[in-house]
GUZAPA-149761 format. One record per residue (C-alpha): x, y, z. Coordinates in steps of 0.25 Angstrom, whole numbers, padded with zeros to 4 digits, always signed. Example, Ala and Ser with C-alpha at 12.3 -4.5 7.8 and 13.67 -1.06 7.14 Angstrom:
+0049-0018+0031 +0055-0004+0029 
END
This chain:
+0176-0004+0103 +0163-0012+0103 +0161-0023+0093 +0150-0020+0083 +0142-0029+0074 +0142-0027+0060 +0128-0025+0055 +0123-0034+0044 +0109-0028+0043 +0102-0028+0030 +0102-0014+0024 +0088-0015+0020 +0084-0019+0035 +0092-0007+0040 +0085+0002+0031 +0071-0004+0036 +0075-0003+0051 +0080+0011+0049 +0067+0018+0045 +0064+0032+0051 +0056+0032+0063 +0042+0038+0064 +0042+0052+0069 +0033+0059+0079 +0022+0067+0070 +0008+0070+0069 +0000+0063+0059 -0012+0071+0053 -0022+0062+0046 -0031+0069+0037 -0044+0061+0035 -0043+0056+0050 -0058+0052+0050 -0056+0043+0038 -0055+0027+0037 -0040+0027+0035 -0037+0034+0048 -0046+0025+0056 -0042+0011+0049 -0027+0013+0046 -0020+0026+0051 -0024+0026+0065 -0024+0011+0068 -0010+0011+0061 -0005+0022+0070 -0011+0015+0083 -0004+0002+0079 +0009+0010+0078 +0007+0016+0091 +0004+0002+0097 +0017-0003+0092 +0025+0009+0097 +0029+0014+0083 +0023+0028+0083 +0031+0040+0087 +0026+0044+0101 +0022+0058+0096 +0014+0053+0084 +0001+0061+0083 -0011+0059+0074 -0021+0070+0070 -0033+0067+0063 -0038+0077+0053 -0052+0076+0048 -0065+0084+0046 -0074+0077+0056 -0076+0083+0070 -0069+0075+0081 -0061+0076+0093 -0047+0070+0096 -0054+0060+0105 -0065+0056+0096 -0055+0054+0085 -0047+0046+0094 -0059+0037+0098 -0062+0035+0083 -0048+0031+0080 -0047+0021+0092 -0059+0014+0087 -0052+0013+0073 -0039+0008+0079 -0046-0002+0087 -0053-0007+0074 -0041-0006+0065 -0028-0007+0072 -0020-0020+0069 -0016-0022+0083 -0030-0018+0090 -0031-0007+0100 -0024-0006+0113 -0031+0004+0122 -0018+0010+0129 -0011+0011+0116 -0023+0018+0109 -0024+0028+0121 -0010+0033+0119 -0011+0032+0104 -0024+0040+0104 -0017+0052+0110 -0010+0054+0097 -0023+0056+0089 -0029+0069+0087 -0040+0075+0077 -0041+0088+0069 -0054+0091+0063 -0053+0100+0050 -0058+0100+0035 -0047+0096+0026 -0048+0109+0019 -0049+0118+0032 -0036+0127+0033 -0039+0130+0047 -0039+0115+0051 -0025+0113+0046 -0020+0126+0053 -0026+0120+0066 -0020+0106+0062 -0006+0113+0061 -0008+0119+0075 -0013+0106+0081 -0001+0098+0075 +0008+0109+0081 +0002+0107+0095 +0003+0092+0093 +0018+0093+0090 +0020+0100+0103 +0011+0091+0111 +0015+0077+0105 +0029+0080+0099 +0026+0077+0085 +0037+0086+0081 +0029+0093+0069 +0029+0081+0061 +0016+0079+0053 +0010+0068+0044 -0002+0072+0036 -0010+0059+0032 -0020+0062+0021 -0030+0051+0024 -0040+0058+0015 -0045+0057+0000 -0035+0062-0010 -0044+0074-0014 -0041+0079+0000 -0026+0079-0001 -0024+0093-0008 -0033+0100+0002 -0027+0094+0014 -0012+0096+0009 -0015+0111+0005 -0021+0113+0019 -0008+0107+0026 +0001+0115+0017 -0007+0128+0021 -0006+0125+0036 +0009+0122+0034 +0007+0108+0039 +0015+0102+0027 +0028+0109+0031 +0035+0103+0043 +0042+0111+0053 +0057+0110+0054 +0061+0097+0059 +0047+0091+0056 +0040+0085+0044 +0026+0084+0038 +0022+0072+0029 +0009+0068+0022 +0003+0054+0020 -0006+0053+0008 -0015+0041+0006 -0018+0035-0007 -0024+0036-0017 -0013+0044-0022 -0021+0049-0034 -0030+0042-0044 -0021+0042-0056 -0007+0049-0059 -0012+0063-0061 -0020+0063-0049 -0008+0057-0041 +0002+0067-0047 -0008+0078-0042 -0010+0072-0029 +0005+0071-0027 +0007+0085-0031 -0003+0090-0021 +0004+0082-0010 +0018+0086-0014 +0014+0101-0014 +0012+0100+0001 +0021+0089+0006 +0035+0085-0001 +0035+0071-0007 +0044+0066+0004 +0034+0070+0014 +0022+0064+0007 +0018+0049+0010 +0008+0042+0001 +0004+0030+0009 +0001+0016+0003 -0002+0007+0014 +0002-0005+0006 +0016-0001+0007 +0015-0001+0022 +0012-0015+0023 +0023-0024+0029 +0024-0033+0017 +0025-0022+0007 +0036-0016+0015 +0043-0030+0015 +0044-0031+0000 +0057-0023-0001 +0062-0031+0011 +0058-0045+0005 +0065-0041-0009 +0077-0033-0005 +0081-0040+0008 +0080-0054+0004 +0090-0060-0006 +0081-0072-0010 +0071-0062-0017 +0078-0050-0022 +0086-0057-0033 +0073-0064-0038 +0065-0051-0038 +0065-0049-0053 +0060-0053-0067 +0070-0065-0067 +0063-0072-0056 +0049-0066-0054 +0038-0070-0063 +0028-0060-0059 +0022-0052-0047 +0008-0052-0042 +0003-0041-0033 -0011-0043-0027 -0020-0035-0019 -0033-0042-0016 -0045-0037-0008 -0058-0045-0005 -0065-0031-0002 -0073-0023-0011 -0073-0008-0012 -0082-0008+0001 -0086+0007+0003 -0075+0012-0006 -0083+0012-0019 -0081+0027-0023 -0066+0026-0020 -0065+0013-0028 -0073+0018-0040 -0062+0029-0041 -0050+0021-0039 -0052+0006-0042 -0042-0005-0039 -0031+0001-0048 -0030+0015-0041 -0034+0009-0027 -0023-0002-0026 -0015-0004-0038 -0009+0010-0040 -0004+0011-0026 -0004-0002-0017 +0000-0012-0028 +0009-0004-0036 +0017-0001-0023 +0018-0016-0020 +0023-0018-0034 +0033-0007-0033 +0038-0013-0020 +0039-0027-0027 +0046-0023-0039 +0055-0011-0035 +0071-0012-0035 +0078-0011-0022 +0079+0003-0016 +0093+0009-0014 +0089+0011+0001 +0076+0011+0009 +0073+0025+0009 +0059+0029+0005 +0063+0035-0009 +0072+0024-0012 +0061+0013-0010 +0051+0022-0017 +0060+0025-0029 +0061+0010-0032 +0046+0009-0031 +0044+0020-0041 +0053+0014-0051 +0044+0002-0051 +0032+0010-0053 +0039+0017-0065 +0042+0004-0071 +0028-0001-0072 +0024-0003-0086 +0013+0007-0090 +0001+0001-0096 -0006+0004-0109 -0021+0002-0111 -0017-0011-0118 -0008-0015-0106 -0020-0013-0097 -0029-0021-0105 -0019-0033-0104 -0013-0032-0091 -0023-0025-0081 -0036-0031-0076 -0046-0023-0069 -0058-0030-0062 -0070-0027-0053 -0077-0036-0043 -0091-0041-0045 -0100-0049-0035 -0094-0061-0028 -0091-0066-0014 -0079-0063-0005 -0078-0072+0007 -0091-0078+0005 -0098-0065+0004 -0105-0060-0008 -0100-0046-0012 -0105-0036-0023 -0098-0031-0036 -0090-0018-0036 -0100-0011-0044 -0110-0014-0033 -0102-0008-0022 -0106+0005-0015 -0104+0018-0023 -0098+0010-0035 -0102+0013-0050 -0111+0001-0054 -0103+0001-0067 -0090+0004-0061 -0077+0000-0069 -0068+0002-0057 -0058-0010-0055 -0058-0018-0041 -0047-0027-0047 -0035-0024-0055 -0024-0033-0060 -0012-0028-0068 +0000-0034-0074 +0011-0024-0071 +0025-0024-0078 +0037-0017-0072 +0047-0012-0083 +0060-0013-0076 +0072-0023-0076 +0068-0031-0063 +0053-0034-0067 +0054-0035-0083 +0044-0046-0087 +0038-0048-0072 +0023-0044-0072 +0018-0039-0059 +0003-0042-0058 -0005-0033-0049 -0019-0035-0044 -0029-0029-0035 -0043-0033-0032 -0055-0031-0023 -0065-0042-0019 -0055-0053-0021 -0055-0066-0013 -0044-0062-0003 -0037-0049+0002 -0022-0047+0001 -0011-0040-0006 +0002-0048-0011 +0014-0047-0020 +0017-0061-0026 +0030-0062-0033 +0030-0075-0042 +0044-0080-0046 +0047-0087-0059 +0046-0102-0059 +0058-0111-0057 +0064-0118-0070 +0055-0129-0075 +0066-0140-0074 +0064-0148-0061 +0052-0144-0054 +0044-0133-0061 +0041-0141-0074 +0031-0136-0083 +0022-0148-0080 +0023-0146-0065 +0025-0131-0063 +0028-0127-0049 +0022-0114-0044 +0031-0101-0044 +0038-0095-0031 +0029-0084-0027 +0033-0073-0016 +0021-0067-0010 +0022-0054-0002 +0008-0052+0005 +0005-0038+0008 -0008-0040+0015 -0015-0046+0023 -0005-0056+0028 +0008-0049+0025 +0019-0058+0022 +0027-0065+0011 +0026-0079+0005 +0035-0087-0005 +0030-0099-0012 +0040-0109-0017 +0040-0124-0022 +0043-0135-0013 +0044-0151-0013 +0033-0158-0005 +0037-0169+0004 +0037-0183-0002 +0045-0191-0012 +0038-0184-0025 +0043-0171-0029 +0030-0163-0027 +0032-0148-0026 +0022-0138-0020 +0023-0123-0017 +0026-0119-0003 +0025-0105+0003 +0035-0098+0013 +0026-0087+0020 +0030-0076+0029 +0019-0068+0036 +0022-0054+0043 +0013-0057+0055 +0018-0071+0059 +0033-0069+0055 +0035-0056+0064 +0025-0058+0075 +0017-0045+0073 +0008-0039+0063 +0013-0030+0052 +0009-0016+0055 -0001-0010+0046 +0003-0002+0033 -0001+0012+0039 +0007+0009+0051 +0020+0008+0044 +0017+0019+0034 +0013+0029+0045 +0026+0027+0052 +0034+0029+0039 +0027+0042+0037 +0030+0046+0051 +0045+0042+0049 +0046+0049+0035 +0048+0036+0028 +0041+0036+0014 +0046+0023+0009 +0032+0016+0010 +0025+0028+0004 +0022+0031-0011 +0030+0042-0017 +0024+0051-0028 +0031+0045-0040 +0027+0031-0035 +0012+0035-0034 +0012+0042-0048 +0020+0031-0055 +0009+0021-0050 -0002+0030-0055 +0005+0031-0069 +0005+0016-0070 -0009+0014-0065 -0015+0026-0074 -0012+0018-0087 -0021+0007-0082 -0032+0016-0077 -0031+0024-0090 -0033+0011-0098 -0045+0007-0089 -0052+0021-0089 -0048+0029-0100 -0044+0020-0112 -0053+0018-0123 -0054+0003-0122 -0052+0000-0107 -0051-0015-0102 -0063-0021-0096 -0066-0022-0081 -0065-0037-0077 -0074-0042-0066 -0072-0052-0055 -0081-0058-0044 -0078-0053-0030 -0071-0064-0023 -0063-0068-0035 -0048-0065-0038 -0051-0055-0049 -0056-0055-0063 -0052-0066-0073 -0044-0056-0081 -0034-0054-0070 -0031-0069-0070 -0029-0068-0085 -0020-0057-0084 -0010-0067-0077 -0014-0079-0084 -0009-0074-0098 +0004-0073-0091 +0003-0087-0086 +0002-0082-0071 -0010-0082-0061 -0013-0073-0049 -0009-0077-0035 -0021-0080-0026 -0019-0072-0012 
END
């Protein structure tokens, strides 16, 4: 009998490496003439093809209203991939990849267009070996969802043949409040079961966001400290130097809270605060995230006045360039009360996080762009070096989500010399330099996961609705309460309104500068 080597592999690593493989399928993109298709979806699929990660039979069918041929569609997408692909465009790779791309013209409400789509997909199954597997990607406004889903059901496209599968990917926003989210989820689940529904949040596809669980649960130096005994507070920041650009009407109806906090930032919060899952299956991970969302302390109108700041940018300068105020942006109400900045002190009512505030902020027209999670540990005892007269800075673990994905840890060290002088130093890890290759784009990972049937990085229905339930308390205090808190203003190019600094200052803390 041959000798065997006993495996000492980490179970978490085994779980990550044994993810299901993407399967051959047809990806039908509704709204294929839109910006998301050109900027994100096709460049992501091209990058996967260039890296050899796509199933050989993968086929993409663009579904839109405009009149185009397969060839004209391919040419437009080539121009987009050349502009937006992270790896540039290789002519030979594109030539092969473009043969996967097809165009289907139809109105979204035209029943005949879905019948011919079904026929075309059946033909592509035979020609390209896609095995009857289909992903329907709704890259359209939520107002179009119900009509498209009903037509898919009428054409029988939501029901897979034996041995095949049919899935739907839904882009955010997942509603505008809890009632609309519940209604939207009902509309989707009337046609596709929850297990076949993939609500995409591109923040969860970012490499560092995925690494939060590995950082916490695969490193013994962090997990024992990840609680109220050792952590003073957590800051989650999303900073954007851009204004609303051409998205004035959309932003007027959403604001920073609905656009970023309800989805992206609460997702990062739940990953940071969750308990260890029983295993790495999609539902085990999402069960723990939902538990965090359910433990968010609801806010009364009085809580909102005290613990939430909403702001709006005025004139200022970004990178030396003068920029106009939000109320002067194109198609924005000159008296708009829409927030472009929000800061919240969030409390999580569970055993692990009792008494540990999570400060969450998002702002436009700030000096620097980036998203990060900063975990600040409690100070060392003030006996030897951390004396009240000469306090040392705290240890801070920073998880950078974008743009420079990585992790850093600040600690105190003695400077060389005979005197005892202590200065902070930083241990820094960068994905790009440490592993010798660029991190894949978020949509690349998420599209592969949808092809593989792995929903771990997609939002589940109860997760979305729980986040809306928390946010709706704040929105109600802003827009429906008799005495709403005032809107704060901040100059473009600053780090936000003074009221946001005061929010932390009253707790003896300050915001980190990115």
